[in-house]
N, C-alpha and C positions, 0 to 999 in steps of 0.2 A: 504492499499498500505505499503511496509515493505521501510522505510528510509535509507538513505547512511549514517552508524554510521563511528565513527571513522576507525576503522579495515578496512570496506569496501573502504575508502577514503585513507589508507594509500596504500594499494593492486592496487586499480585502479593509484596512485601516481607513484607507483612502477615500473609498465610498462610502465607511459609516462616517467619517467626519462630515461631507459632505452632503449627506442627506438626512442624517439622523442626528445632526448636534444643533439644537438641544432638542429632546425630545424627553416625553413624560415617561416614567415606569409605573404601569398599571398593573402589570402581574408578575409574578414567578412561579416558574413549574418547575419541578426537578423530571429529566422522563426516566433515568434510570440511573445508577451508579456513576457515571460518570458524565451527566450533562445535564445540564439547565438552559431554561429558554426564558428570556425577558421578554417581556408584553411593552412594545414601545410607541408610542403616540405622537405625532408631531398633527399639524393644523390640517395637512392633507391627507394622512396616513395611519395606518396601523399595522406592524408588523412582528413577528417572531424574532428574538437575537438568540441567536444558538452559541452555547458557549461548552466547549468540550476539553476533558482533561483525558480524554481516551489515551493509552501508550501509544497506539497507532493512528489513530483518528484526531489526534488533539486540533482544535480551529476554533475560530470565532467566524462567524457569518450569519445572515439572515437564513432563517430556517422555515419549517413546516410546523403549522400551529400542533400541538401536541393534542394527544389524545384524551378523550372526556371518562377520564378515572383518575381516582383518587390519588392525590401529591402525598405520599408516606414518609417524606424523607427528612431529615433534621434540618439538613445544610438548608435544603431552598427554605425551608420555616424560618432559620435566623435571616436568610437574605430579604423574604419578605417582609418580616416586622422590619427590617432598617430601610429596605429602599422602597417600598410599596409609597407611590405618591410622591417621591423627587424624582428632578430631573436629570437626566443624564447631560453634561454640561461638556464632558472634553473628552480626549481619549488620545492618551499620549503616550510615544516608545519612553520607557524611562530612560534608555541608553541607545547611543547608537551603536548598530548592529547585535542587539539584544532584541531577543524573543519575546520579550515582555508587556504587556500595555497595561495602562495605568486607567481605568475605567472611574470616572469623576461624577460624583452625585452630589449636586445642592438643590438649594430650593428654588432658585432661579438662575440664569446663565449671568455672567459677570461677578458672582459671589463665589465666596470661598466654600470649597466642596465641602461637605460634611463626613463623606463617603470614599472610601477607595475601594475599589473591586480588581484586584492586581491578577490578571490573566497571564498565566506563565504557558506557552506554548513550547515545551523542551523534551517533546517525546515521551520519553518512561518516565522523567521527571516533572512532567506538567500537573500544573495546580492551578485553581481559583482561591485568593484568599482575600477576604474582605478585612481592611483596616478602618478604625477613624480616623479623622481629621491629622491625629496624630502620629498617625501610623503607628496604632498598638492592634496587634493581631484581635479581630474579636470572634472571627470562624474562619475552618479551612475545608476545602473539600477534603484533601489527606494530608493531617496531621503527622511530623517526622517528630520522632523524639530524639533528642540526643544520642541515645544510644543506637539511632538507625543512622544518623550521620552528625557527625560531632563538627563538621565542618558549616550547615546550614539546618539547625534544627528550625522545626515552624509548630508554633503552639500559640495556644490564645491567651492572649495576656502578654508575649513576650512580644517585642518592636519587632517591625518587620525589615529584613533587610534584603536586599537586592543579591541576585545570583554573581556567584565570585565573576570577577571581568575578565572578560577574554586576552587570551595572552596571545601575542604573536604579532603579525601584520596585516592590520586591516584595508580594506581596498579601499583606493581613493580615487577620484575622476581629477586630481591634477599629477596624479604619476605619470612621468614621462615614459615614453615606449622602451626607450633604452634600459634606463632600472627596472621597469616590469618584466622586460624580456632576460636580462639577467638575473632576478630572482627567478623565475620560472624554469630557467635552464642549467642555474648553478651544479645542481646534482641530475645527472644523465636518469632520466624512468619514464615510465610511460606518463602521457600528456595530463590526462586526466589525473592523475595521483599528484604531479608535481603542480598543478595549480591548485589543488586541497591542502597540500603540506605548506604551499607557500602564502596562503592568507587563511586568515580565520574568518569566519562569518559567510562564507562560501559556501552554499549545500553542491552535494553528489549529482543532484538535478539542476541544478545552474550550469555547475561544470558542466556538463554532457550536452546542455542547449548551446551553451555558447561556441564549444568546440563542433556540433555538429551544424551549427549557422555555419560557422565558418570551413562546412565542405571537408571537416578532418574528422579522424577515427580518435574515439577517446583512448584507446589502447596503442594510439600509434606513439613510436619514442618521441623524446625532444630531440635526439642527435640527428634523426632523419627529416627535421623539418627545415625546407627551404627559408630563405628571409620573407620571400611574399606570402608564405605560411603563417609567420610569425605575425606578420604587419596586418593581414586580415583576419587574424586571433584578437588582436590588440583591438580591432578595429570594432568587434562584436563586444571586447570585452568593456569597452568604453560605453559603447551603446546602453549595455546593462546598467550601469553605473548612472548613466544620463537617465534612462527610463525610474530608476529609483529617486533622481531627483526631481526630474519634474512630472512625477506622477501619473505620466501616459500610459495606463497597461493597456493591452489588449488581450483578453481572457478568450482561451480556446482549447478545444481538444486534440492531444497528440498521440499517436497509436500507443505509447506506453501509459497514459496518463492525463495529464493537462498542462497549460502553460498558462503565465499570465504576462508573457514578453511577445505574444506574437509569431513568435518562430516556429517555424516546423509543424503549423498547425495543422491537422486535417478537415476541422470545423470549428468556427466560432460561438462563443458564448456570449450570452445578452451582456452579462456582468460577471464580478468576479464573484458576489455572493450566490447567484445560481448557479455559478459552475462547482463552487465548493460544496454545495449544501446537496446538490445532485451527488457529487462522485462521492463524498464520504458516505451518503445516506445506501448509495450502492454499496459500495464495497462493505459498510458495516452488517447490510441486509445479507451480502454473498456469505459474509462469516458466518453469520449467525442461521443461515440457512444450512451449511454445511455442519454445523456443529448440532443443529438441533436434528437435520434428517439422520447424521451417524447414531445419534442416542435414541430416538424413536425406530430403527432398523435395529440397532442392537438391543433396546428394549422388546419389540415383536419376536426376534429370529427367540431369544430366550424363552420369552414366554411360549412358542410354538414346540420348541423343544421339548420343554417341560412337558406339557398337553400333551403330544403325540409319544413320551415315556410314559402317561397316564393311561394312556388310551389301548398303549401295549400290554400293559399290566392286565389294563380290565377286557380286552380280549383275550389273554392267556388264562386269565377264572373263568371267561366264557366257554371257550375251550374243553376247560378240566369240567366245566359244569356238564359239558352232553356228554361225559362219560357216566352222569349218575342213572342213566337205565343198566350202564353196565353191572355197577355197583348191584344196584336190586337183582338184577338179572340172577347173579355168582350166590347172590343170600338167597335167592328160591332155589336154586339147583342143589348148596349147602344144605338147606333144610330139610330137602326131598331125599337128602344120602346121607341122613345122620350117619348110618349104620358103618358106613365105610371111613369114618373118620377113627385115625388113631390117636392115642395121647403124644405128645411132641411134634407132631408132624409141622411142617412149615409151608407145604402146598399139598394142593390134591388136586388133582385134574379129573374134568368129569364132562360127561357129554350132555351137548345142548339139547333144549328140550324138542325142538323143532328142528334144526341141522343135522343133531346128531354129533357134531363135531365137537372134539375135545376142544375144553378151555380150563385152561389153568388159572387156580384161584388161590392167593396169597395165604398164609394163615399164621396168627401166631402163637406159637407153639407153650404159650404161658394159660391156653385161653381152650377151655372145650368147642365143641362145633357151636353150638346154640350159641355161645357167648361171641364167636365169630361172625355169626350172620348177623347177630344184634348189631356187629361194628359197620359191616357192611350196608346194612340195613339205614344206620345214623348215617354214613358216608351220602348215600343215597339220596336223604334229606336235606344234608346239609346244603349239597352240589346243588339240588332244585332250589333251594330259597337262596342262594347266593348267584343265580343266574337271575331271579326276578328282583333280587337289588342291583345287580351290576348290569341290567341293560337299561333302563333308565339314565344309569350316569353314566355310562359310554355315550349315549344321545347326547347328554350334555358337553360332554368333551369333546366329542365331533361336531357340534355345533360351535364351539365355540374355537375350535381350530379353522373350521369354514372362514369366520369372523376375521380371525388375526390374518390368514390368508389374504382375504381380502383386502385389509391393510396392508401387508406387505405387498401385494401387487400394485397398489395404489402408492406406497414409497418409491417402488422400482420406476415405476412410470415417470415419478416426480424428477429422481436423478435424471434418467434417461432424458427426457424432455430439455432439461437443462444443459446436457452435455451435446446436444445434437442441434442447438439453435442457440442463435444470439438473446444473452440476455438483457434484454432491456429494461431501461428503469420500473417500468409498471410489470414488466414479466417478473421483474425480481422482488419486488414489493407483493403481486399476486402469490406470488408459490411460496413466500414465508408467512403471508395470511394462510394458505392450505394448510401448511404444516402447522401451524398455532392449533387451529382449528382440530387438527388429527389429534393434538396431542389434547386439547382439551375434551377431545371425545373419551380418549384413553384414561383419563382424569374422571369423567363422567359413569364410565364404567367400571371404574376401581383397578385398573390395571397400573395408574401411575399415582405418584403421589401427589398431592397439591403444593408447589412451592410457592410461597407466600409474597417471595420477590422473586421476577421473571428481568430478564435483561432484556428482554423484549418486548413488545406490549400488544396486543390483540385490538385491532379497533373493531369499531361497532358493526361495520360494514361487513356483510358476508365477502367474502371471496367469489371471483366470478368461473364459470366452466370455460374449457377450452371451446373455442368456435369456428366450426370449418365451413366451408362453400362446397355445396355437391355440384356437382356437373351442370346440373338444370337451375343454381342459385340457390337451392333452399338451405336455411343454417341447420347445421349439423351441432347439436350442444352436449358436449363429453364430461361428465363428473370426474373435480378432480380429488374429491374425497366423499368420505361416507355422507357428511351433512349435504352436498351437493347432489349425490347420488339420490337422498331422501328428498330433495326441493325438486328437483329434474323430474324424478318420477309421480309423486304424489300430491305436489303442489304448481307446477308450472306447465306441466302435459295436458295437451288439449285434446277436444274430441277426434282431432282429424289427423294429430302427432302420430310418430311410429315409433315405436320404443325396442332397441335391441340391446341384447348382451350372449355373452360369450356362453354355450351351453354348457356345464358343468362345470367351469372355468372361472376361478375368482376373475374379475374387471369391472371396469366402470360401465354407469348406467350410460347409455347414450339416449338421445333424443333427437330426432327428425323433425323440423317444425315445418307445417303444412297449413296451408292458408285453407278456407272450405272452399271445393270443387276443384283442388288442384290432385295431382298423382305423381309421385315418382315414379320415372322409369327406369327399365334395369341397371342402368348405370348410375343413378342415385344408390339404390340398394344396394349396389355393389360396394359402392364409396363410403358407404355406412358401416357395411359390415368389416369392410378391410380397416377401419377405424377402430371398430370393436376390439375384434381383434388383436389389434397392436397395442390397443392401451387393456390388456390384460395380462397374466400369467402366459398366456402361451405365446407371445409376440416373438419369441424366437423358432415356432413353427414354420413349415411351409402355407400350412392349411388351416384352420380353426371353424370349429363349427359355431355358428353366431344364428341365435332364434333372435325372431322379430314379430311383434303384435300388436296390439290397440292397446296404449296407456290402462283403458278399464278391464281389462284382461290380466292387469300386474296388481298383486297385492301383497299388504306385510303380514306375516304371520302376528298372532297375538304372542307379545313378548318378544318379539323378536330382535335383535341388534341393530344398531344404525347400517343400512347399505343391505338388508337383508330382505330379500323377495320374492315370492313367487309366482310363476305363470300358468296363462293355458291357452288356448288357443292359436300355440306358436307356430312359424313356419320356421324353416329351416334353411339359410343360405352358406356358404363356405366362404369366410375371410380372408384374405391375404395380405398379412399383418407386413410382409416384407415390403410391399410395395408402397403400405402404408407409408412408409419412413419418410417419402417424397411429397406428400401432400403439402399444403401452404396452410399453417393454420393463420387465423385474419383476428384472433383474440386481441391485438394490438392496433 
């Protein structure tokens, strides 16, 4: 993930000063353990300022409104108590080339600040610290004890101290070409590494951008550069410093991430705020998606393994119970031939009543013939009772297995969907919301414990299904999880639609949306069947049986788990999941 460097921080700060000084602080909300949002209002507009001290995504920029869920964090409560109603009157860089902002709050512009909110954008050392007018620390997002850092402890009641000053040479616009070239080329090495070693305050990303803008390679040796290469490189070095001085930034997207310099852009961005908000929201969503997907797949896999072991035990018991009649038959034979029993016998062979075939019967030598027959009768009754008890238990376990196999197929589909498609912003958010709904479902079904504090937020809006266009232009909706499956089948489906599902294979509910009087042709039905097969557990097969019927013929059994359904009056069509990989999704 690309970190916010000094150049990006200056670019974001310049826009905030221009558009949001002064602004009234109306609300403070903490999204998660690493992010707060301040609602700022000017005479013309109202936006949310995101301040994040996440180790990989520390930033300050305008962001999305927070979700409508309770804020239970004490840090935001302290900020709310001190800052609500005050004006943001200044945003200052505390020292040249230092990635620390001083957000100053007061009654009105022109007056002395009452509070300072120090935003330190420094990778894993990032922090947000509130101090009073005398710079005494009132609260901090992350307190640092003397045992954790003897250089710079951060604790309430202590005076705020700036981070240790940068050591080494800082970039200067008035430095001559000769001095600059001598400094960078003094020790032979790779060009990017030499720039970073020669100057403090220069980030690896900016060094790469300067080198690439000069049509050079970051790993190229300094000894191989011609004089013209040095001159071109110095030209872009000065262009960078002039941009920092004039604040004329050009935000945009690059192949590797983003830029605020306007060099090597693949697409421009309207402003720095939207650029940073989109980039870090997407990156964190993708990170959260991977973590949550791994957690859920691991949980479902472990649950399935345990249930399959339990089912195997029940099936073994049922197999044993099938021997109940054999015990009764042996007992009957023994009672009919008591005269053949001899004391101390460990077994006896008797002829079957019907087939006259010899049957060997094990005996307990310490018991007589009647006692052995009674033991056999008891075994018969025990196994018969076990069968009556085990059958419903096995059915219950098999029902759970079918449900979890459905969830497992859904999770695999989500992982495969992202692997084969470009993850646009909306797709990323939808996928994360879909996973969050699956997690909520597992909690509701008592498969997962309900964590009180989560690093992600489940928004109030339901996630949306996948959407495709059939050859005739009809919409085809595909459920991404069980919540969507139930909603599509039992709430959205109309009288004229068609419902598709793989036959006896876990998979998504698929709904072909039809207007009154319209009839799908064979190509539409085949297209729908192909996608129903693709979004199922049988997606790796060449052909998969798919049933389709009218929604009125689909029912949910009483007490069934989410996503479970039964159907009647179905017709079968063979889906081709391998062909469906190339069908274009129009969800976004």
